[in-house]
C-alpha positions in Angstrom: 12.7 12.3 -83.3 11.7 8.6 -83.3 13.7 7.7 -86.3 16.7 9.7 -85.1 16.6 8.1 -81.6 16.2 4.6 -83.1 19.1 5.2 -85.6 21.3 6.5 -82.7 20.6 3.6 -80.4 21.1 0.9 -83.0 24.3 2.5 -84.5 25.9 2.9 -81.1 24.9 -0.6 -80.2 26.8 -1.9 -83.2 29.7 0.5 -82.9 30.4 -0.1 -79.2 30.1 -3.9 -79.4 32.2 -4.3 -82.5 34.8 -1.8 -81.3 35.2 -3.6 -78.0 35.8 -6.8 -79.9 38.4 -5.1 -82.1 40.3 -3.6 -79.2 40.4 -6.9 -77.4 41.7 -8.7 -80.5 44.3 -6.0 -81.2 45.7 -6.2 -77.6 46.3 -9.9 -77.8 47.7 -10.1 -81.4 51.3 -10.5 -82.5 52.2 -13.3 -80.0 53.6 -15.8 -82.4 52.3 -18.1 -85.1 50.8 -20.7 -82.8 48.8 -18.1 -80.9 47.7 -16.4 -84.2 46.6 -19.8 -85.6 44.7 -20.6 -82.4 42.9 -17.2 -82.4 41.9 -17.7 -86.1 40.6 -21.2 -85.3 38.7 -19.9 -82.2 37.0 -17.1 -84.2 36.2 -19.7 -87.0 34.5 -22.0 -84.5 32.7 -19.0 -83.0 31.4 -17.9 -86.3 30.3 -21.4 -87.3 28.2 -21.6 -84.1 26.6 -18.2 -84.6 25.7 -19.1 -88.1 24.5 -22.6 -87.3 22.6 -22.0 -84.1 21.4 -18.4 -84.5 21.4 -16.9 -88.0 20.1 -19.8 -90.0 17.6 -21.1 -87.5 16.1 -17.6 -87.4 16.1 -17.5 -91.2 14.2 -20.8 -91.3 11.8 -19.8 -88.6 10.9 -16.5 -90.0 10.6 -17.3 -93.7 10.6 -21.1 -93.9 13.3 -23.6 -95.0 13.0 -22.9 -98.7 13.5 -19.1 -98.5 16.4 -19.5 -96.0 18.1 -22.0 -98.3 17.6 -19.6 -101.3 19.3 -16.9 -99.2 22.2 -19.2 -98.4 22.6 -20.0 -102.1 22.6 -16.3 -103.0 25.2 -15.6 -100.3 27.5 -18.4 -101.6 27.2 -17.3 -105.2 27.8 -13.7 -104.3 31.0 -14.5 -102.4 32.3 -16.8 -105.2 31.9 -13.9 -107.7 33.5 -11.4 -105.4 36.2 -13.8 -104.5 37.1 -14.3 -108.2 37.2 -10.5 -108.6 39.5 -10.1 -105.5 41.8 -12.9 -106.6 42.5 -11.0 -109.8 43.7 -8.1 -107.8 47.5 -7.8 -108.3 47.9 -6.1 -105.0 46.3 -9.0 -103.1 48.3 -11.5 -105.1 51.7 -9.9 -104.7 51.5 -8.3 -101.3 51.9 -11.1 -98.7 50.7 -8.8 -95.9 47.4 -8.5 -97.7 46.6 -12.2 -98.0 43.9 -11.8 -95.3 42.3 -8.8 -96.9 39.9 -10.9 -99.0 38.6 -12.6 -95.9 38.2 -9.2 -94.1 36.2 -7.7 -97.1 33.9 -10.7 -97.4 33.3 -10.8 -93.6 32.6 -7.1 -93.5 30.0 -7.4 -96.2 28.4 -10.4 -94.4 28.1 -8.5 -91.1 26.7 -5.4 -92.8 23.9 -7.6 -94.2 23.5 -9.4 -90.9 23.2 -6.2 -88.9 20.2 -4.9 -90.9 17.8 -7.5 -89.5 19.2 -6.8 -86.0 18.6 -3.1 -86.5 15.1 -3.8 -87.6 14.5 -5.8 -84.4 15.9 -3.0 -82.3 13.8 -0.4 -84.1 10.6 -2.5 -83.7 11.3 -2.9 -80.0 11.8 0.8 -79.6 8.5 1.4 -81.4 6.8 -0.7 -78.6 8.8 0.8 -75.6 12.1 2.6 -75.2 12.8 0.4 -72.2 12.3 -2.8 -74.1 14.3 -1.4 -77.0 17.3 -0.4 -74.8 17.2 -3.8 -73.1 17.3 -5.6 -76.4 20.0 -3.3 -77.7 22.2 -4.1 -74.8 21.9 -7.8 -75.5 22.8 -7.2 -79.2 25.8 -5.1 -78.0 27.2 -8.0 -76.0 26.6 -10.3 -78.9 28.6 -7.9 -81.2 31.8 -8.2 -79.2 32.8 -11.6 -80.6 31.7 -10.4 -84.1 34.2 -7.5 -83.7 36.9 -10.1 -82.9 36.0 -12.0 -86.1 36.2 -8.9 -88.2 39.4 -7.6 -86.6 41.5 -10.8 -86.9 42.1 -10.9 -90.6 42.6 -7.1 -90.7 45.2 -7.2 -88.0 47.0 -10.0 -89.8 47.1 -7.8 -92.9 48.8 -5.0 -90.8 45.9 -2.7 -91.1 46.2 0.1 -88.5 43.8 0.2 -85.5 42.3 3.5 -86.5 41.3 2.2 -89.9 39.8 -1.0 -88.4 37.6 1.2 -86.1 36.5 3.2 -89.1 35.5 0.0 -90.9 33.4 -1.2 -87.9 31.9 2.3 -87.7 30.7 2.0 -91.3 29.4 -1.5 -90.6 27.4 -0.2 -87.6 25.5 2.3 -89.9 23.7 -0.7 -91.4 22.2 -1.5 -88.1 21.0 2.1 -87.7 19.5 1.9 -91.2 17.8 -1.3 -90.2 16.4 0.3 -87.1 14.7 3.1 -89.1 13.2 0.5 -91.3 11.9 -1.5 -88.3 10.4 1.6 -86.7 8.9 3.1 -89.8 7.3 0.1 -91.4 4.4 -1.4 -89.6 5.1 -4.8 -91.1 8.4 -6.1 -92.6 8.1 -8.9 -95.0 9.3 -12.1 -93.3 10.6 -13.4 -96.6 12.9 -10.3 -96.9 14.3 -10.8 -93.4 14.7 -14.5 -93.9 16.6 -14.2 -97.2 18.9 -11.5 -95.8 19.8 -13.7 -92.8 20.3 -16.6 -95.2 22.6 -14.5 -97.4 24.7 -13.4 -94.4 24.8 -17.0 -93.2 25.9 -18.3 -96.7 28.7 -15.7 -96.9 29.9 -16.5 -93.4 29.9 -20.3 -93.9 31.9 -20.0 -97.1 34.5 -17.6 -95.7 34.8 -19.6 -92.5 35.3 -23.0 -94.1 37.2 -21.8 -97.2 39.4 -19.1 -95.7 39.6 -18.8 -91.9 40.0 -22.5 -91.0 42.4 -23.1 -93.8 44.5 -20.1 -92.8 44.5 -21.2 -89.1 45.8 -24.7 -90.1 48.5 -23.2 -92.4 49.5 -20.9 -89.5 50.0 -23.8 -87.1 49.7 -27.6 -87.3 48.5 -29.4 -84.2 45.7 -30.4 -81.9 45.4 -26.9 -80.4 43.7 -25.7 -83.6 41.0 -28.4 -83.4 40.5 -27.7 -79.7 40.2 -23.9 -80.4 37.6 -24.4 -83.1 35.6 -26.5 -80.6 35.9 -23.9 -77.8 34.9 -21.2 -80.2 31.8 -23.2 -81.2 30.9 -23.8 -77.5 31.1 -20.0 -76.8 29.0 -19.4 -79.9 26.4 -21.8 -78.6 26.3 -20.1 -75.2 25.9 -16.7 -76.8 23.2 -17.9 -79.2 21.1 -19.3 -76.3 21.2 -16.3 -74.1 
């Protein structure tokens, strides 16, 4: 019962939060190149802040600077290898509607890795008290809304239907449920493992944000609004990270 309850709470936490972000993004999409560029820039700034002020500091705090940096290096190397593989895909090269698919795949993998430690935290809190676990799960749910926006943007740009995007975030949410079972079952989780997983997720997100999302936003629209949107996204990310 404990494992099932922990899995259900964590999975629903991820699913509801990510789905709300997807729905919000879907409703405000297709409003012209400038708006799309601004939205891409905003989500890029948001992701940079989440990585810089939440993910990586936690990785360094839990496992130390060295372990966190190793995780970042692994994440970057992983994304380079995967990127080379995806670049060889004829479908992605020839189909202009799919030019954002690579970013979406990389981000989905990053968030799956990122959600496991969050699930571990929820499962550990439920192991102490259902009330504390549910309170923490709600905070994670709110935090997952902008993450859903980040995942949805490149998929929407690639003309992926809403139902398929929701299926993707449902799959991503399962990783949080798996993490919750780990957190509830194990009396102690290796700090190094948590730190390195956070570092890997952070490395992937940093690479995709700087090498894909920001570049695409600037290609979509040239102007001061892109810079301002990145800054506003970072400010929101800072606020979310310090709640």
